[in-house]
C-alpha positions in Angstrom: 12.9 1.0 12.3 11.0 3.0 14.9 7.3 3.2 14.8 7.7 6.8 13.5 9.8 5.6 10.6 7.3 2.8 9.9 4.5 5.4 9.9 6.5 7.6 7.5 7.3 4.6 5.2 3.7 3.6 5.2 2.5 7.2 4.3 5.2 7.5 1.5 4.3 4.1 0.1 0.6 4.8 0.1 1.1 8.1 -1.6 3.3 6.5 -4.3 0.7 3.8 -5.0 -2.1 6.2 -5.1 -0.1 8.4 -7.5 0.5 5.4 -9.7 -3.3 4.7 -9.8 -3.8 8.1 -11.5 -1.8 6.8 -14.5 -3.5 8.1 -17.6 -3.3 4.7 -19.3 -4.9 2.9 -16.3 -7.7 5.5 -16.2 -8.3 5.2 -19.9 -8.6 1.4 -19.7 -11.0 1.6 -16.7 -13.0 4.2 -18.6 -13.2 2.1 -21.7 -14.7 -0.8 -19.7 -17.0 1.3 -17.6 -15.2 0.7 -14.4 -14.9 4.3 -13.2 -18.2 4.5 -11.3 -19.9 2.6 -8.6 -17.0 1.5 -6.4 -16.3 -1.4 -8.7 -12.5 -1.5 -8.3 -10.6 -2.1 -5.1 -6.9 -1.9 -4.9 -5.1 -3.5 -1.9 -1.4 -3.8 -1.3 -0.1 -6.0 1.6 3.3 -6.2 3.2 4.0 -9.8 4.2 5.7 -9.5 7.6 7.1 -13.0 7.5 9.2 -12.3 4.4 10.8 -9.0 5.5 14.4 -9.3 4.5 17.4 -7.1 4.1 21.1 -7.5 3.6 21.5 -5.4 6.7 20.6 -7.6 9.7 20.2 -4.5 11.9 17.5 -3.1 9.6 15.7 -6.5 9.6 15.7 -6.5 13.4 14.5 -2.9 13.6 11.7 -3.6 11.2 10.7 -6.7 13.0 10.7 -4.9 16.3 8.6 -2.1 14.9 6.1 -4.5 13.3 5.9 -6.8 16.4 2.9 -4.9 17.8 1.0 -5.4 14.5 -1.3 -8.5 14.7 -1.2 -11.1 12.0 1.3 -11.8 9.3 0.4 -9.0 6.9 0.2 -5.2 7.1 -2.3 -3.5 4.8 -0.2 -0.8 3.1 -2.9 0.5 0.7 -6.6 -0.1 0.7 -8.3 1.9 -2.0 -11.8 1.7 -3.3 -12.0 3.6 -6.6 -14.9 6.1 -6.7 -14.5 7.4 -10.2 -12.4 10.4 -9.2 -9.9 8.5 -7.2 -9.5 6.6 -3.9 -12.2 7.3 -1.4 
């Protein structure tokens, strides 16, 4: 996986998670408990780089090569503080 593919994957993943956060049921629950205002909620999704696996060894190596420059063992995929109208 090239750094361009990694960036594309990250963007697509972030958008899918943010779209999921706009789920009407989730918003209703947050509203019912007064959690829509004041930056109370924070959603974070991490990719554990140590556990990247695939049945295709080439894919695993490509991913590991692309992730090699990332410090640490986890990549923050989504970091969203809820501001009442969405992630800010």
